[in-house]
C-alpha positions as CSV (number, residue, x, y, z in Angstrom):
1,M,22.8,-183.1,-54.8
2,S,22.0,-181.2,-58.0
3,E,21.1,-177.6,-58.1
4,L,17.6,-178.9,-60.0
5,T,16.5,-180.1,-56.9
6,A,16.5,-176.6,-55.3
7,L,13.3,-176.1,-57.6
8,K,9.9,-176.8,-56.3
9,N,8.4,-180.0,-57.6
10,I,12.0,-181.1,-58.9
11,G,13.1,-184.0,-56.7
12,K,16.1,-186.5,-57.2
13,A,14.7,-188.7,-59.7
14,S,13.3,-185.9,-61.7
15,A,17.0,-184.4,-61.5
16,L,18.7,-187.3,-62.2
17,L,16.6,-187.8,-65.3
18,L,17.1,-184.2,-66.3
19,Q,21.0,-185.0,-66.0
20,R,20.9,-187.9,-68.1
21,I,19.7,-185.4,-71.2
22,D,22.5,-183.3,-70.3
23,I,20.7,-180.8,-68.4
24,Y,22.6,-179.9,-65.1
25,T,21.6,-176.6,-64.2
26,V,18.8,-174.3,-63.3
27,E,20.1,-172.3,-66.6
28,Q,20.2,-175.1,-68.9
29,L,16.7,-176.1,-67.7
30,R,15.3,-172.3,-68.6
31,N,17.2,-172.4,-71.7
32,T,15.8,-175.7,-73.0
33,D,12.4,-175.9,-74.4
34,L,9.8,-178.4,-73.5
35,E,9.8,-180.0,-76.7
36,Q,13.6,-180.2,-76.7
37,I,13.2,-182.3,-73.4
38,F,10.6,-184.4,-74.7
39,E,12.4,-185.4,-77.6
40,R,15.7,-186.2,-75.8
41,L,13.5,-188.4,-73.2
42,I,12.4,-190.4,-76.4
43,Q,16.1,-190.6,-77.8
44,I,17.2,-192.1,-74.4
45,G,14.3,-194.4,-74.4
46,V,12.3,-192.9,-71.8
47,K,8.8,-192.7,-72.2
48,P,7.5,-188.8,-71.3
49,N,5.1,-188.4,-68.4
50,R,3.2,-185.2,-68.3
51,N,3.6,-184.8,-64.7
52,F,6.9,-184.6,-65.1
53,F,6.3,-181.8,-67.4
54,Y,4.0,-180.1,-65.3
55,A,6.2,-180.3,-62.4
56,I,9.1,-178.5,-64.8
57,E,6.6,-175.6,-65.9
58,T,5.8,-174.9,-62.4
59,A,9.2,-175.3,-60.9
60,L,10.5,-172.8,-63.4
61,A,7.6,-170.3,-62.2
62,N,8.5,-171.2,-58.6
63,K,5.1,-172.7,-58.0
64,N,3.6,-175.7,-56.6
65,I,2.5,-178.2,-59.3
66,L,-1.0,-177.7,-58.2
67,Q,-0.8,-174.2,-59.4
68,I,-0.3,-175.0,-63.0
69,T,-2.2,-172.6,-65.4
70,P,-4.5,-173.8,-68.0
71,N,-2.3,-172.3,-70.6
72,Q,0.5,-174.5,-69.3
73,K,-1.3,-177.7,-69.2
74,Q,-3.0,-177.0,-72.4
75,T,0.6,-176.3,-74.1
76,I,2.0,-179.7,-72.5
77,D,-0.8,-181.7,-73.7
78,A,-0.5,-180.3,-77.1
79,L,3.0,-181.6,-76.8
80,F,1.7,-184.9,-76.1
81,A,-1.1,-185.0,-78.7
82,S,1.0,-184.4,-81.2
83,S,3.9,-186.8,-80.6
84,I,3.6,-190.7,-81.5
85,F,5.8,-192.6,-79.1
């Protein structure tokens, strides 16, 4: 099992998806911004999902996904609005 699954909101499927884009550790996840994750997903042919990004943001803050802040949500929504995929 991946150390990523020790984070709140990151299950086995999310950890496997992160591993597909060469993110294997919590440290690597912390050091990779959301835009890079978004771009890497597109490069491997995976359509990004907002909830996946909400889960990452809240997991890194050790919060439940339902505790996403309006600021965090706005940042992620802007990422999706600015991208054509």
